[in-house]
Structure formats: structure tokens, C-alpha cells
N, C-alpha and C positions, 0 to 999 in steps of 0.2 A: 215346477214339477209336472210330471206327466200323469194323466189319469190312467186307470187300469186298462181301458180299451186302447188308448194311445200306446201304452207299453206293449200290449199284445200285437198290435199292428206293426210297431217298430221291430219287435222280435221276429215276426213272420218275414218282414222285409229283409232283416239281417240274414236269415236262413236262405233266402232267395238271392241275395246280393244285389240284384237289380230286377225290377219287375213293374209292370203296370198294375193299376188298382185291381183289375179283374183277377190276376194271378195271386195277389196278396189275399184277396177274399177267399180264393180256393184253398190257399195254405192255411188260413184261419179255420176254414171249414174242416180240414183234415185234422186240425188240433182240437176240434170239438167246439169251436166258437163260431156260432152261426150269426152272421150279420149281413145286412143288405149291401150290395155293391155301392150304392150311393153313400152309405155310412162310411165305408172304407175310403172312398174317394174324398169325402169331406175330411176325414181324420188325416189322410195323407197331405191334403192341402194345408191343414192346420199345422202339421208337423213341419211342412216346408216353411210356413210363416215363422215358426219358432226356430228355424235353422237346424232342425234335427235331421232333415232329409234334403237331398238335392234332387233335381228333376231335369229332364230334357224332353223336348217334343219329338215325337216319332210319327211318321205317316203309317196309317194302318187302314185296313178295309173299312171304308165308311168315313174316313177323314183323318184326324190327328188325335193323339192321346199323349199323356205324360207317362214317362217311364221313370220310376223313382229308385233311388239308392240311398242307403244310410249315409249321413254326413259323418265326418271324422270328428265327433264331438264327445265321445264317450268319456275320455279322461277329464275334460273340462266339466262335463255334467256331474261325474262322480265327485270331483273335488268340490264343486259348488254345493252338492248335496251334503257332503261332510261338513262344510262350513256352516250350512244351515242348521245342522244338528248342534254344532257348537254354539251358534248364535241363539237358538231357541232354548236349549237346555243347559248351557254352560258346562261346568266341570262334571256334573252328574251325567250329562249326556255323553261326554267323552268316556267316562268310566263304564257306562252301559255299553257303548259301542265297542270298547276294548273287550268287554266280557263276551259280547256276541261274536267278535272276530276270533276269540280264543276257542269258540265252539266249532269253528269251521274245520273240516278235515284238511289235511296238508295240501291236497291238490286244489281245493277251493281257495285256500289262503294264497297259494302261489298265483292262481289266476287273478285274484283281486290285486295282489301286488304288481302283477304284470300290467293290468289295466290302468293302474295308477302310476305306472312307471317308477315304482319304488325299488325295483331290483335291476 
């Protein structure tokens, strides 16, 4: 599972599609999340180690840097998350999950189904 700051960094990167750590930090700042550049760079490196982002080297003023992009793992991550709910909470977890899904508005439910490739 991802921590809250990892989730925010990944969300900012998804909005940018592809970016170096400096641009991700600026995007987070615009969202109201103030963190140091080094923190963002460390989180992106950890997300890379977890297979959640891809990166490539790019020449820039002063040397080289990594440019990150989200890995195509969302469906796998969501399915593993759902399996974790079932494993941890059993039938009661499934019932609760269904109740929460029923509370979604139609567009949110469609988006969830699209991401899980259920439709």
C-alpha cells in the first residue's frame, strides 16, 4: 500500500503525465501540499522501486536528471487492494465494500468499473 504523501506525489505526476521531481514539487505546491524538493525526489525514487512509476535520464542544465511517468499498474493495484480487503476482513469486508460502492454517484461508479476493466 502507498502512504498518503506517496499517493499525493503519484496523483500530481498523473496530472503532469511526465515530469522531473522539480515539476512534481511545483504541482504539489499548487495543490496546497508544501514539501521539499528532496522529499519529492526520494518519494519518486521509492515509487520507482515499487514499480509504480517509470523513469528515464535526461540531460539538463548542470548535468542529468530523471524524468518520471506513472507506470500502467493502476488496475493491478486496485485489484490487489480489493483482495487485501477480502483477506483482512472476509465476508464482512465485502459487504461493507459493496455498501460503499452503492454510495458512489453513477459517474464515479462508471470510472471505478472502467479502471477495473469490468465494463
